[in-house]
N, CA, C, O and the ligand as a Tripos MOL2 file, in Angstrom:
@<TRIPOS>MOLECULE
protein
  257   255    65     0     0
PROTEIN
NO_CHARGES

@<TRIPOS>ATOM
      1 N          -5.9470    2.4010  -11.2520 N.3       1 MET1
      2 CA         -4.7230    1.7800  -10.5940 C.3       1 MET1
      3 C          -4.7800    2.3580   -9.2110 C.2       1 MET1
      4 O          -4.9980    3.5360   -8.9280 O.2       1 MET1
      5 N          -4.5330    1.2840   -8.3270 N.am      2 LYS2
      6 CA         -4.3600    1.6280   -7.0040 C.3       2 LYS2
      7 C          -2.9350    1.4360   -6.3810 C.2       2 LYS2
      8 O          -2.0740    0.6780   -6.8300 O.2       2 LYS2
      9 N          -2.8200    2.2300   -5.2890 N.am      3 CYS3
     10 CA         -1.2440    2.0110   -4.6070 C.3       3 CYS3
     11 C          -1.4480    0.8380   -3.9380 C.2       3 CYS3
     12 O          -2.4380    0.5700   -3.2580 O.2       3 CYS3
     13 N          -0.2910   -0.0090   -4.1820 N.am      4 ASP4
     14 CA         -0.3900   -1.2390   -3.5640 C.3       4 ASP4
     15 C           0.1280   -1.1550   -2.1490 C.2       4 ASP4
     16 O           0.4690   -2.2390   -1.6740 O.2       4 ASP4
     17 N           0.2450   -0.1890   -1.4460 N.am      5 PHE5
     18 CA          0.5730    0.1050   -0.1130 C.3       5 PHE5
     19 C          -0.8620    0.4650    0.4100 C.2       5 PHE5
     20 O          -1.6650   -0.4040    0.7500 O.2       5 PHE5
     21 N          -1.1160    1.7600    0.4460 N.am      6 CYS6
     22 CA         -2.3790    2.3880    1.1010 C.3       6 CYS6
     23 C          -3.4600    1.9990    0.4270 C.2       6 CYS6
     24 O          -4.4790    1.9560    1.1170 O.2       6 CYS6
     25 N          -3.5700    1.7170   -0.6390 N.am      7 GLY7
     26 CA         -4.7560    1.3860   -1.4690 C.3       7 GLY7
     27 C          -5.6610    2.5140   -1.9730 C.2       7 GLY7
     28 O          -6.8360    2.4730   -2.3350 O.2       7 GLY7
     29 N          -4.7410    3.5960   -1.8930 N.am      8 LYS8
     30 CA         -5.7620    4.7800   -2.6630 C.3       8 LYS8
     31 C          -5.6160    4.8140   -4.1160 C.2       8 LYS8
     32 O          -4.6710    4.2910   -4.7060 O.2       8 LYS8
     33 N          -6.5780    5.4430   -4.6790 N.am      9 GLU9
     34 CA         -6.6710    5.4860   -6.2010 C.3       9 GLU9
     35 C          -5.3080    6.3060   -6.6520 C.2       9 GLU9
     36 O          -5.0650    7.3670   -6.0780 O.2       9 GLU9
     37 N          -4.5380    5.8800   -7.5410 N.am     10 ILE10
     38 CA         -3.4100    6.8230   -8.2490 C.3      10 ILE10
     39 C          -4.0590    7.4300   -9.5430 C.2      10 ILE10
     40 O          -4.6030    6.7030  -10.3740 O.2      10 ILE10
     41 N          -3.9810    8.7840   -9.6780 N.am     11 SER11
     42 CA         -4.4040    9.3480  -10.8910 C.3      11 SER11
     43 C          -3.2950    9.1510  -11.9920 C.2      11 SER11
     44 O          -2.1040    8.9890  -11.7240 O.2      11 SER11
     45 N          -3.8100    9.1850  -13.2230 N.am     12 LYS12
     46 CA         -2.8700    8.8340  -14.3940 C.3      12 LYS12
     47 C          -1.7490    9.8890  -14.2280 C.2      12 LYS12
     48 O          -2.0430   11.0350  -13.8880 O.2      12 LYS12
     49 N          -0.3840    9.4970  -14.4770 N.am     13 GLY13
     50 CA          0.6710   10.5520  -14.5860 C.3      13 GLY13
     51 C           1.3510   10.7580  -13.2340 C.2      13 GLY13
     52 O           2.4780   11.2450  -13.1550 O.2      13 GLY13
     53 N           0.5960   10.3550  -12.1130 N.am     14 THR14
     54 CA          1.0960   10.5790  -10.8590 C.3      14 THR14
     55 C           1.5850    9.1700  -10.3340 C.2      14 THR14
     56 O           1.2910    8.1790  -11.0020 O.2      14 THR14
     57 N           2.2720    9.0410   -9.2400 N.am     15 GLY15
     58 CA          2.6870    7.9630   -8.6310 C.3      15 GLY15
     59 C           3.9740    7.2900   -9.0630 C.2      15 GLY15
     60 O           4.6200    7.7540  -10.0030 O.2      15 GLY15
     61 N           4.3890    6.1460   -8.3650 N.am     16 ILE16
     62 CA          5.7430    5.6760   -8.8360 C.3      16 ILE16
     63 C           5.4160    4.2520   -9.1390 C.2      16 ILE16
     64 O           4.5790    3.6410   -8.4750 O.2      16 ILE16
     65 N           6.1190    3.6710  -10.2150 N.am     17 THR17
     66 CA          5.9830    2.1560  -10.4590 C.3      17 THR17
     67 C           7.3170    1.5680  -10.2610 C.2      17 THR17
     68 O           8.2550    2.0820  -10.8690 O.2      17 THR17
     69 N           7.5190    0.5980   -9.5240 N.am     18 PHE18
     70 CA          8.5350   -0.2300   -9.1050 C.3      18 PHE18
     71 C           8.6390   -1.5420   -9.7220 C.2      18 PHE18
     72 O           7.7390   -2.3620   -9.5380 O.2      18 PHE18
     73 N           9.6310   -1.8110  -10.4210 N.am     19 VAL19
     74 CA          9.6460   -3.0520  -11.1090 C.3      19 VAL19
     75 C          10.4570   -4.0820  -10.4410 C.2      19 VAL19
     76 O          11.6640   -3.8780  -10.5670 O.2      19 VAL19
     77 N          10.1590   -5.0680   -9.8060 N.am     20 ARG20
     78 CA         11.2090   -5.9620   -9.2230 C.3      20 ARG20
     79 C          11.9490   -6.7650  -10.1810 C.2      20 ARG20
     80 O          11.6440   -6.6880  -11.3710 O.2      20 ARG20
     81 N          13.0570   -7.6650   -9.7260 N.am     21 LYS21
     82 CA         13.6770   -8.2390  -10.6820 C.3      21 LYS21
     83 C          13.0390   -9.4780  -11.1660 C.2      21 LYS21
     84 O          13.4550  -10.0340  -12.1820 O.2      21 LYS21
     85 N          12.0960   -9.9090  -10.5170 N.am     22 GLU22
     86 CA         11.2120  -11.1640  -11.1810 C.3      22 GLU22
     87 C          10.1220  -10.6030  -12.4020 C.2      22 GLU22
     88 O           9.4120  -11.3070  -13.1190 O.2      22 GLU22
     89 N          10.2280   -9.1320  -12.3940 N.am     23 GLY23
     90 CA          9.3150   -8.5730  -13.3940 C.3      23 GLY23
     91 C           8.0570   -8.1830  -12.8290 C.2      23 GLY23
     92 O           7.2160   -7.7800  -13.6320 O.2      23 GLY23
     93 N           7.7100   -8.2240  -11.4490 N.am     24 THR24
     94 CA          6.4540   -7.9050  -11.1180 C.3      24 THR24
     95 C           6.4580   -6.4630  -10.8660 C.2      24 THR24
     96 O           7.3730   -5.9310  -10.2370 O.2      24 THR24
     97 N           5.3780   -5.7610  -11.3790 N.am     25 MET25
     98 CA          5.3800   -4.2620  -10.9930 C.3      25 MET25
     99 C           4.3910   -3.9660   -9.7010 C.2      25 MET25
    100 O           3.3360   -4.5250   -9.4000 O.2      25 MET25
    101 N           5.1100   -2.8700   -9.0280 N.am     26 THR26
    102 CA          4.2170   -2.5310   -7.6530 C.3      26 THR26
    103 C           4.2890   -1.0980   -7.9620 C.2      26 THR26
    104 O           5.2830   -0.4630   -8.3140 O.2      26 THR26
    105 N           2.8570   -0.6010   -7.7420 N.am     27 HIS27
    106 CA          2.6760    0.9470   -7.9690 C.3      27 HIS27
    107 C           2.3040    1.4090   -6.4400 C.2      27 HIS27
    108 O           1.6620    0.8310   -5.5630 O.2      27 HIS27
    109 N           2.9950    2.7430   -6.4730 N.am     28 PHE28
    110 CA          2.7980    3.5150   -5.2310 C.3      28 PHE28
    111 C           2.2530    4.8800   -5.4920 C.2      28 PHE28
    112 O           2.6420    5.3870   -6.5440 O.2      28 PHE28
    113 N           1.6300    5.4140   -4.9340 N.am     29 CYS29
    114 CA          1.0260    6.8870   -4.8330 C.3      29 CYS29
    115 C           1.9220    8.0520   -4.5190 C.2      29 CYS29
    116 O           1.7700    9.2360   -4.8190 O.2      29 CYS29
    117 N           2.8990    7.4570   -3.8430 N.am     30 SER30
    118 CA          3.9410    8.4690   -3.1150 C.3      30 SER30
    119 C           5.0330    7.9370   -2.7630 C.2      30 SER30
    120 O           5.1380    6.7110   -2.8000 O.2      30 SER30
    121 N           6.0960    8.7510   -2.3380 N.am     31 ARG31
    122 CA          7.2510    8.4090   -1.9020 C.3      31 ARG31
    123 C           7.0920    7.5910   -0.5990 C.2      31 ARG31
    124 O           7.7330    6.5840   -0.2960 O.2      31 ARG31
    125 N           6.0930    8.2230    0.1380 N.am     32 LYS32
    126 CA          5.9530    7.6160    1.4500 C.3      32 LYS32
    127 C           5.6800    6.1870    1.3210 C.2      32 LYS32
    128 O           6.4550    5.4170    1.8880 O.2      32 LYS32
    129 N           4.7150    5.7270    0.6760 N.am     33 CYS33
    130 CA          4.4200    4.4580    0.5320 C.3      33 CYS33
    131 C           5.4330    3.5170   -0.1620 C.2      33 CYS33
    132 O           5.4290    2.3340    0.1780 O.2      33 CYS33
    133 N           6.2930    3.9440   -1.0990 N.am     34 GLU34
    134 CA          7.3690    3.5970   -1.5570 C.3      34 GLU34
    135 C           8.3000    3.2130   -0.4210 C.2      34 GLU34
    136 O           8.6600    2.0460   -0.2690 O.2      34 GLU34
    137 N           8.6970    4.2260    0.3950 N.am     35 GLN35
    138 CA          9.7260    3.8380    1.4970 C.3      35 GLN35
    139 C           9.1050    3.0520    2.5050 C.2      35 GLN35
    140 O           9.8930    2.3180    3.1020 O.2      35 GLN35
    141 N           7.9550    2.9980    2.8560 N.am     36 ASN36
    142 CA          7.3850    2.1160    3.6850 C.3      36 ASN36
    143 C           7.3050    0.8400    3.3930 C.2      36 ASN36
    144 O           7.3280   -0.0150    4.2780 O.2      36 ASN36
    145 N           7.2000    0.5430    2.0770 N.am     37 THR37
    146 CA          7.5600   -0.8370    1.3620 C.3      37 THR37
    147 C           8.8480   -1.2910    1.3650 C.2      37 THR37
    148 O           9.1540   -2.3270    1.9540 O.2      37 THR37
    149 N           9.7490   -0.5240    0.6780 N.am     38 LEU38
    150 CA         10.9850   -1.0320    0.1450 C.3      38 LEU38
    151 C          12.2510   -0.8130    1.1460 C.2      38 LEU38
    152 O          13.2250   -1.5550    1.2670 O.2      38 LEU38
    153 N          11.9830    0.3830    1.8190 N.am     39 LYS39
    154 CA         12.8740    0.6140    2.9830 C.3      39 LYS39
    155 C          12.6880    0.1530    4.2110 C.2      39 LYS39
    156 O          13.4620   -0.5170    4.8950 O.2      39 LYS39
    157 N          11.3010    0.6600    4.5350 N.am     40 LEU40
    158 CA         11.2500    0.3470    6.1390 C.3      40 LEU40
    159 C          10.5970   -1.1420    6.1940 C.2      40 LEU40
    160 O          10.4850   -1.7320    7.2690 O.2      40 LEU40
    161 N          10.2260   -1.6350    5.1150 N.am     41 LYS41
    162 CA          9.4330   -3.0560    4.9330 C.3      41 LYS41
    163 C           8.3310   -3.1670    5.8380 C.2      41 LYS41
    164 O           8.2980   -4.1780    6.5390 O.2      41 LYS41
    165 N           7.4780   -2.3700    5.9460 N.am     42 ARG42
    166 CA          6.4370   -2.4410    6.9070 C.3      42 ARG42
    167 C           5.2310   -3.0640    6.1290 C.2      42 ARG42
    168 O           4.9570   -2.9480    4.9350 O.2      42 ARG42
    169 N           4.5740   -3.7670    7.1300 N.am     43 LYS43
    170 CA          3.4190   -4.6450    6.6690 C.3      43 LYS43
    171 C           2.2390   -3.3210    6.6550 C.2      43 LYS43
    172 O           2.1320   -2.4360    7.5040 O.2      43 LYS43
    173 N           1.4520   -3.5070    5.4590 N.am     44 LYS44
    174 CA          0.3860   -2.4110    5.1960 C.3      44 LYS44
    175 C          -0.5320   -2.4920    6.2100 C.2      44 LYS44
    176 O          -1.1140   -1.4700    6.5730 O.2      44 LYS44
    177 N          -0.7960   -3.7790    6.8290 N.am     45 ARG45
    178 CA         -1.7020   -4.0780    7.8450 C.3      45 ARG45
    179 C          -1.4740   -3.5960    9.0260 C.2      45 ARG45
    180 O          -2.4250   -3.4090    9.7840 O.2      45 ARG45
    181 N          -0.3290   -3.3360    9.3660 N.am     46 ARG46
    182 CA          0.1080   -2.7150   10.7070 C.3      46 ARG46
    183 C           0.2330   -1.1990   10.6150 C.2      46 ARG46
    184 O           0.6140   -0.6040   11.6230 O.2      46 ARG46
    185 N          -0.0630   -0.4780    9.4510 N.am     47 VAL47
    186 CA          0.1240    0.9370    9.3560 C.3      47 VAL47
    187 C          -1.0050    1.5430    9.2720 C.2      47 VAL47
    188 O          -1.6050    1.2450    8.2390 O.2      47 VAL47
    189 N          -1.6620    2.4400   10.0930 N.am     48 PRO48
    190 CA         -2.9770    2.9320   10.5700 C.3      48 PRO48
    191 C          -3.4280    3.6500    9.1930 C.2      48 PRO48
    192 O          -4.6180    3.4950    8.9160 O.2      48 PRO48
    193 N          -2.7230    4.3430    8.3690 N.am     49 TRP49
    194 CA         -3.1250    5.0170    6.9080 C.3      49 TRP49
    195 C          -3.4740    4.2750    5.9350 C.2      49 TRP49
    196 O          -3.8720    4.8230    4.9070 O.2      49 TRP49
    197 N          -3.4100    2.8370    6.0200 N.am     50 THR50
    198 CA         -3.5510    2.3200    4.8880 C.3      50 THR50
    199 C          -5.1270    1.6280    4.7810 C.2      50 THR50
    200 O          -5.6670    1.2840    5.8320 O.2      50 THR50
    201 N          -5.7340    1.4670    3.6630 N.am     51 GLN51
    202 CA         -7.0180    0.8970    3.6350 C.3      51 GLN51
    203 C          -7.2150   -0.6130    4.1960 C.2      51 GLN51
    204 O          -8.2320   -1.0660    4.7220 O.2      51 GLN51
    205 N          -5.8710   -1.3390    3.9290 N.am     52 GLU52
    206 CA         -5.8980   -2.7460    4.5510 C.3      52 GLU52
    207 C          -5.9390   -2.8680    5.8620 C.2      52 GLU52
    208 O          -6.3800   -3.8770    6.4110 O.2      52 GLU52
    209 N          -5.3790   -1.6210    6.6260 N.am     53 TYR53
    210 CA         -5.5120   -1.6950    8.1010 C.3      53 TYR53
    211 C          -6.7790   -1.4970    8.5310 C.2      53 TYR53
    212 O          -7.1880   -2.1340    9.5020 O.2      53 TYR53
    213 N          -7.5190   -0.6570    7.9220 N.am     54 HIS54
    214 CA         -8.8400   -0.4690    8.2480 C.3      54 HIS54
    215 C          -9.7150   -1.4740    7.9500 C.2      54 HIS54
    216 O         -10.5670   -1.6990    8.8090 O.2      54 HIS54
    217 N          -9.7290   -2.1820    6.8910 N.am     55 LYS55
    218 CA        -10.3420   -3.4980    6.4170 C.3      55 LYS55
    219 C         -10.1050   -4.4120    7.7880 C.2      55 LYS55
    220 O         -11.0070   -4.7830    8.5390 O.2      55 LYS55
    221 N          -8.8650   -4.6540    7.9220 N.am     56 GLU56
    222 CA         -8.8020   -5.7000    9.0770 C.3      56 GLU56
    223 C          -9.1360   -5.1920   10.5610 C.2      56 GLU56
    224 O          -9.1900   -6.0280   11.4630 O.2      56 GLU56
    225 N          -9.3470   -3.9250   10.8120 N.am     57 LYS57
    226 CA        -10.0290   -3.6220   12.0140 C.3      57 LYS57
    227 C         -11.2520   -3.6620   11.9980 C.2      57 LYS57
    228 O         -11.8290   -3.9060   13.0570 O.2      57 LYS57
    229 N         -11.9680   -3.4480   10.8640 N.am     58 LYS58
    230 CA        -13.4260   -3.9170   10.7590 C.3      58 LYS58
    231 C         -13.7570   -5.2430   11.0240 C.2      58 LYS58
    232 O         -14.6490   -5.6460   11.7700 O.2      58 LYS58
    233 N         -12.9480   -5.9110   10.3360 N.am     59 ILE59
    234 CA        -13.0910   -7.5360   10.3310 C.3      59 ILE59
    235 C         -12.9920   -7.8610   11.9570 C.2      59 ILE59
    236 O         -13.8450   -8.5800   12.4780 O.2      59 ILE59
    237 N         -12.0020   -7.3430   12.6590 N.am     60 ARG60
    238 CA        -11.8110   -7.6640   14.0190 C.3      60 ARG60
    239 C         -12.8470   -7.1940   14.9390 C.2      60 ARG60
    240 O         -13.2240   -7.8210   15.9290 O.2      60 ARG60
    241 N         -13.2380   -6.1780   14.5960 N.am     61 GLN61
    242 CA        -14.4580   -5.4760   15.5490 C.3      61 GLN61
    243 C         -15.6810   -6.2440   15.3220 C.2      61 GLN61
    244 O         -16.3260   -6.6990   16.2670 O.2      61 GLN61
    245 N         -16.0620   -6.4220   13.9640 N.am     62 GLY62
    246 CA        -17.2620   -7.1470   13.5900 C.3      62 GLY62
    247 C         -17.2200   -8.6640   14.0840 C.2      62 GLY62
    248 O         -18.2870   -9.2620   14.2220 O.2      62 GLY62
    249 N         -16.2220   -9.1830   14.3040 N.am     63 GLY63
    250 CA        -16.1720  -10.6550   14.7950 C.3      63 GLY63
    251 C         -16.2640  -10.7040   16.1900 C.2      63 GLY63
    252 O         -16.2260  -11.8150   16.7190 O.2      63 GLY63
    253 N         -16.3780   -9.6850   16.8940 N.am     64 GLN64
    254 CA        -16.5330   -9.9140   18.2260 C.3      64 GLN64
    255 C         -17.9050   -9.5200   18.8350 C.2      64 GLN64
    256 O         -18.1220   -9.6970   20.0340 O.2      64 GLN64
    257 ZN         -0.0980    5.1090   -1.2930 Zn       65 ZN65
@<TRIPOS>BOND
     1     1     2 1
     2     2     3 1
     3     3     4 2
     4     3     5 am
     5     5     6 1
     6     6     7 1
     7     7     8 2
     8     7     9 am
     9     9    10 1
    10    10    11 1
    11    11    12 2
    12    11    13 am
    13    13    14 1
    14    14    15 1
    15    15    16 2
    16    15    17 am
    17    17    18 1
    18    18    19 1
    19    19    20 2
    20    19    21 am
    21    21    22 1
    22    22    23 1
    23    23    24 2
    24    23    25 am
    25    25    26 1
    26    26    27 1
    27    27    28 2
    28    27    29 am
    29    29    30 1
    30    30    31 1
    31    31    32 2
    32    31    33 am
    33    33    34 1
    34    34    35 1
    35    35    36 2
    36    35    37 am
    37    37    38 1
    38    38    39 1
    39    39    40 2
    40    39    41 am
    41    41    42 1
    42    42    43 1
    43    43    44 2
    44    43    45 am
    45    45    46 1
    46    46    47 1
    47    47    48 2
    48    47    49 am
    49    49    50 1
    50    50    51 1
    51    51    52 2
    52    51    53 am
    53    53    54 1
    54    54    55 1
    55    55    56 2
    56    55    57 am
    57    57    58 1
    58    58    59 1
    59    59    60 2
    60    59    61 am
    61    61    62 1
    62    62    63 1
    63    63    64 2
    64    63    65 am
    65    65    66 1
    66    66    67 1
    67    67    68 2
    68    67    69 am
    69    69    70 1
    70    70    71 1
    71    71    72 2
    72    71    73 am
    73    73    74 1
    74    74    75 1
    75    75    76 2
    76    75    77 am
    77    77    78 1
    78    78    79 1
    79    79    80 2
    80    79    81 am
    81    81    82 1
    82    82    83 1
    83    83    84 2
    84    83    85 am
    85    85    86 1
    86    86    87 1
    87    87    88 2
    88    87    89 am
    89    89    90 1
    90    90    91 1
    91    91    92 2
    92    91    93 am
    93    93    94 1
    94    94    95 1
    95    95    96 2
    96    95    97 am
    97    97    98 1
    98    98    99 1
    99    99   100 2
   100    99   101 am
   101   101   102 1
   102   102   103 1
   103   103   104 2
   104   103   105 am
   105   105   106 1
   106   106   107 1
   107   107   108 2
   108   107   109 am
   109   109   110 1
   110   110   111 1
   111   111   112 2
   112   111   113 am
   113   113   114 1
   114   114   115 1
   115   115   116 2
   116   115   117 am
   117   117   118 1
   118   118   119 1
   119   119   120 2
   120   119   121 am
   121   121   122 1
   122   122   123 1
   123   123   124 2
   124   123   125 am
   125   125   126 1
   126   126   127 1
   127   127   128 2
   128   127   129 am
   129   129   130 1
   130   130   131 1
   131   131   132 2
   132   131   133 am
   133   133   134 1
   134   134   135 1
   135   135   136 2
   136   135   137 am
   137   137   138 1
   138   138   139 1
   139   139   140 2
   140   139   141 am
   141   141   142 1
   142   142   143 1
   143   143   144 2
   144   143   145 am
   145   145   146 1
   146   146   147 1
   147   147   148 2
   148   147   149 am
   149   149   150 1
   150   150   151 1
   151   151   152 2
   152   151   153 am
   153   153   154 1
   154   154   155 1
   155   155   156 2
   156   155   157 am
   157   157   158 1
   158   158   159 1
   159   159   160 2
   160   159   161 am
   161   161   162 1
   162   162   163 1
   163   163   164 2
   164   163   165 am
   165   165   166 1
   166   166   167 1
   167   167   168 2
   168   167   169 am
   169   169   170 1
   170   170   171 1
   171   171   172 2
   172   171   173 am
   173   173   174 1
   174   174   175 1
   175   175   176 2
   176   175   177 am
   177   177   178 1
   178   178   179 1
   179   179   180 2
   180   179   181 am
   181   181   182 1
   182   182   183 1
   183   183   184 2
   184   183   185 am
   185   185   186 1
   186   186   187 1
   187   187   188 2
   188   187   189 am
   189   189   190 1
   190   190   191 1
   191   191   192 2
   192   191   193 am
   193   193   194 1
   194   194   195 1
   195   195   196 2
   196   195   197 am
   197   197   198 1
   198   198   199 1
   199   199   200 2
   200   199   201 am
   201   201   202 1
   202   202   203 1
   203   203   204 2
   204   203   205 am
   205   205   206 1
   206   206   207 1
   207   207   208 2
   208   207   209 am
   209   209   210 1
   210   210   211 1
   211   211   212 2
   212   211   213 am
   213   213   214 1
   214   214   215 1
   215   215   216 2
   216   215   217 am
   217   217   218 1
   218   218   219 1
   219   219   220 2
   220   219   221 am
   221   221   222 1
   222   222   223 1
   223   223   224 2
   224   223   225 am
   225   225   226 1
   226   226   227 1
   227   227   228 2
   228   227   229 am
   229   229   230 1
   230   230   231 1
   231   231   232 2
   232   231   233 am
   233   233   234 1
   234   234   235 1
   235   235   236 2
   236   235   237 am
   237   237   238 1
   238   238   239 1
   239   239   240 2
   240   239   241 am
   241   241   242 1
   242   242   243 1
   243   243   244 2
   244   243   245 am
   245   245   246 1
   246   246   247 1
   247   247   248 2
   248   247   249 am
   249   249   250 1
   250   250   251 1
   251   251   252 2
   252   251   253 am
   253   253   254 1
   254   254   255 1
   255   255   256 2
@<TRIPOS>SUBSTRUCTURE
     1 MET1         2 RESIDUE 1 A MET
     2 LYS2         6 RESIDUE 1 A LYS
     3 CYS3        10 RESIDUE 1 A CYS
     4 ASP4        14 RESIDUE 1 A ASP
     5 PHE5        18 RESIDUE 1 A PHE
     6 CYS6        22 RESIDUE 1 A CYS
     7 GLY7        26 RESIDUE 1 A GLY
     8 LYS8        30 RESIDUE 1 A LYS
     9 GLU9        34 RESIDUE 1 A GLU
    10 ILE10       38 RESIDUE 1 A ILE
    11 SER11       42 RESIDUE 1 A SER
    12 LYS12       46 RESIDUE 1 A LYS
    13 GLY13       50 RESIDUE 1 A GLY
    14 THR14       54 RESIDUE 1 A THR
    15 GLY15       58 RESIDUE 1 A GLY
    16 ILE16       62 RESIDUE 1 A ILE
    17 THR17       66 RESIDUE 1 A THR
    18 PHE18       70 RESIDUE 1 A PHE
    19 VAL19       74 RESIDUE 1 A VAL
    20 ARG20       78 RESIDUE 1 A ARG
    21 LYS21       82 RESIDUE 1 A LYS
    22 GLU22       86 RESIDUE 1 A GLU
    23 GLY23       90 RESIDUE 1 A GLY
    24 THR24       94 RESIDUE 1 A THR
    25 MET25       98 RESIDUE 1 A MET
    26 THR26      102 RESIDUE 1 A THR
    27 HIS27      106 RESIDUE 1 A HIS
    28 PHE28      110 RESIDUE 1 A PHE
    29 CYS29      114 RESIDUE 1 A CYS
    30 SER30      118 RESIDUE 1 A SER
    31 ARG31      122 RESIDUE 1 A ARG
    32 LYS32      126 RESIDUE 1 A LYS
    33 CYS33      130 RESIDUE 1 A CYS
    34 GLU34      134 RESIDUE 1 A GLU
    35 GLN35      138 RESIDUE 1 A GLN
    36 ASN36      142 RESIDUE 1 A ASN
    37 THR37      146 RESIDUE 1 A THR
    38 LEU38      150 RESIDUE 1 A LEU
    39 LYS39      154 RESIDUE 1 A LYS
    40 LEU40      158 RESIDUE 1 A LEU
    41 LYS41      162 RESIDUE 1 A LYS
    42 ARG42      166 RESIDUE 1 A ARG
    43 LYS43      170 RESIDUE 1 A LYS
    44 LYS44      174 RESIDUE 1 A LYS
    45 ARG45      178 RESIDUE 1 A ARG
    46 ARG46      182 RESIDUE 1 A ARG
    47 VAL47      186 RESIDUE 1 A VAL
    48 PRO48      190 RESIDUE 1 A PRO
    49 TRP49      194 RESIDUE 1 A TRP
    50 THR50      198 RESIDUE 1 A THR
    51 GLN51      202 RESIDUE 1 A GLN
    52 GLU52      206 RESIDUE 1 A GLU
    53 TYR53      210 RESIDUE 1 A TYR
    54 HIS54      214 RESIDUE 1 A HIS
    55 LYS55      218 RESIDUE 1 A LYS
    56 GLU56      222 RESIDUE 1 A GLU
    57 LYS57      226 RESIDUE 1 A LYS
    58 LYS58      230 RESIDUE 1 A LYS
    59 ILE59      234 RESIDUE 1 A ILE
    60 ARG60      238 RESIDUE 1 A ARG
    61 GLN61      242 RESIDUE 1 A GLN
    62 GLY62      246 RESIDUE 1 A GLY
    63 GLY63      250 RESIDUE 1 A GLY
    64 GLN64      254 RESIDUE 1 A GLN
    65 ZN65       257 GROUP 0 **** ****
């Protein structure tokens, strides 16, 4: 299972599972990721320490 925000692998027994009203589950590896998503409402693509950001960056650099 991977963190929905930063993309890191979450080991069993750790991490936070957040269930939305609609019943969709979101998994976070840490409070930091939880806060960034739910409280700060940051886009993972804009946050330098997520895998999504690095993916985007690579695509951007590779395309030029
Ligand atoms: Zn995370």
